[in-house]
C-alpha positions, 0 to 999 in steps of 0.5 A: 717775831711778828710785828705788833698790830699798828694802832690807828695813830701809832707814831712814826720813826725814821730809820736810815743806813746803807740797809735799813731792813733790820731797823725797820723790822725791829721798829715794826715789832714795837708797833711803830710806823716806819719810814726807811731810808737806804740804798737798796730798797729791798722787798722786806724793808719795804714790807716793814715800812710805810714809806721808803726813800732812796738815798743811794749815791753810787754803788753801795754808797750814801748820798749826803744831800739825798739823805738830808733831803729825805730826812727833811721830808719825813719831818712832816710825818704825823707823830714822828718821834725822830730818826735812828742811824744804822751802818754807813751813817758815820760820816753824816750824823754830826752834820745832820744833827746841826741842820735845823728843821730835821727830825730829832736824832734818837741816838748818842749825843754828838759829843759822846760819839766824838769821844769814842769815834775820834781816834786820838781822843778815843785811844787816849781815853782807853789809856787813861782808863787802862783798857788794853788795845793794839798799838796805834800811831797817827803818822806813818810808821817807819815800816808798814809791815804788820800795820793796818790803816783804819778810817774812823768814819768807815764801817763793815771792814771796808775801812780797814786796809794793810798799811803797805797798800798806801805806799807813798800815797796820802793817807785818808783823813780821819785815818790812823795806823794800828798794829795787826794782832792775832785773835778772835774777832768778837763784839759785845752789844750793849745799851747805855743810859745816864752813865750806866750800861747793860751788856746784852751778849757777845758775838763772833764776827765773820769776815773775809778777804775781798780784793785788797781788803782783808777784813770785810764784814760778812756776818756774825754768830751769837750769843756765844759763851766766853770765860767769866774772867773775859766777860768781867773785863769787857763789862768793866771796859764798857761800863767805864767808857759809858760812864766817862762819855755819856753813851746812850742807846744801843752801841757795840764794842769790837774787840780781839781775844787771843787766849785770854788776852783782850784788846779793844778795837772800837766802839760803834755808836749806833744799833749794830747788825748783831741786834738780829742775833739776840732778837732771833735767838731769844724772841721772847726776851725781846717781844717788842724788838731791841729798837724799842729798848734803844728808844726807851734808853734815849727817851727815859734813860732806862735800861732793860733787865739783864737777859736770861740765858738762852739755849738758842744761837743765831747766825747771819751771813751776807751772800755775795754775788758769784757773778753779775746777775739780774734778779729774776721775779722767781728768784726774788719770790723764792727768797721772800718766801724763804724764812732764812733769807733777809734783805731780799732784792727787788726783781729787775735789780742788777747786782755786780759780782762781789756785791751783796745779794741777800742775808742768810739768817738761821737759828740752832742750838749750838754754834756748830749747828749754826755754821752748818745751817749757814753753809747749807743755806748758802749753797741753796741760795747759790743754786737758786741763783743758777736755776731761777730764770724762767717763771715756769721752770723757776716755780718748779725748782724753787717752790718751798 
């Protein structure tokens, strides 16, 4: 989908996160002018935005003071409608919403987020609504075998560790223990407003082990088909939670599916990266991008029509650096020209081993075909890393 032409006085929207590229591109499709705040400043993020602010606070981390200062600066933009949070903003949103003079927050009311993000409140609510979930504890279990520790203000799987990793060490604040369960790791993307919710589809979550972290998020594939009985139960759980808490806008629900046994894990109270799957698989269903639907739900309490079934599937996967590297001009240019690459790093950027290089995004007619296309693109970009060094040689190797 191409961005809509900007009107002379199109309003601004601010998007912020560890990476703001997905939100910036979706907002640009809606014809909005974009100010992006993130830690990477990737080339396609900057292309989709009129302004970019660095809010990095160290390797892959957000600096809360820089974030607040950047939001304060954007408050003076002409026609600004507000700001939207992405991944990594979980620890900051409630505090930012209480600071006078910052732009309006376009998302969940603070109390609605707290109802599903504060572990003791959330799991008590699930029990009251008879929604299944893995057993949880708020004090160290007698034995750590088979238990995980999760931080409620984390994201991307970096907030999940084996309980045994802590030993006698102090458990972080906002953490809880959860029984490790088998099953497929899935998610449902939904839009909520005025106590109602519309589920947009289901996706399979891709994870990998990285160091002591067993479930680092690496991407997703969707939309996927699930048995009607499972679909009905997930829909019912999301409807009950939305009615009870007042969730607003785009959210996602992470859950496990073991056979037909469904257990809810968490609610992410922000636009999820799986938005990209639905915009890619069904571009005609969302001609102005899904962020426009998020804003519509927040502004007017309106939900989009139920999406029609699509014959297409999409997949996205983060490619992590196999070794330390400095991004060459030729590598960056080749990735920017490649329609299957997103989050394209700036030339000269230094990337450590294990850090994200870019995101691969593919479209195909089946989940198996998506997996094959992701594997092929992964191999291509790895080869590009090894061959794109000198400008003349890189042009020959990487021309597409």
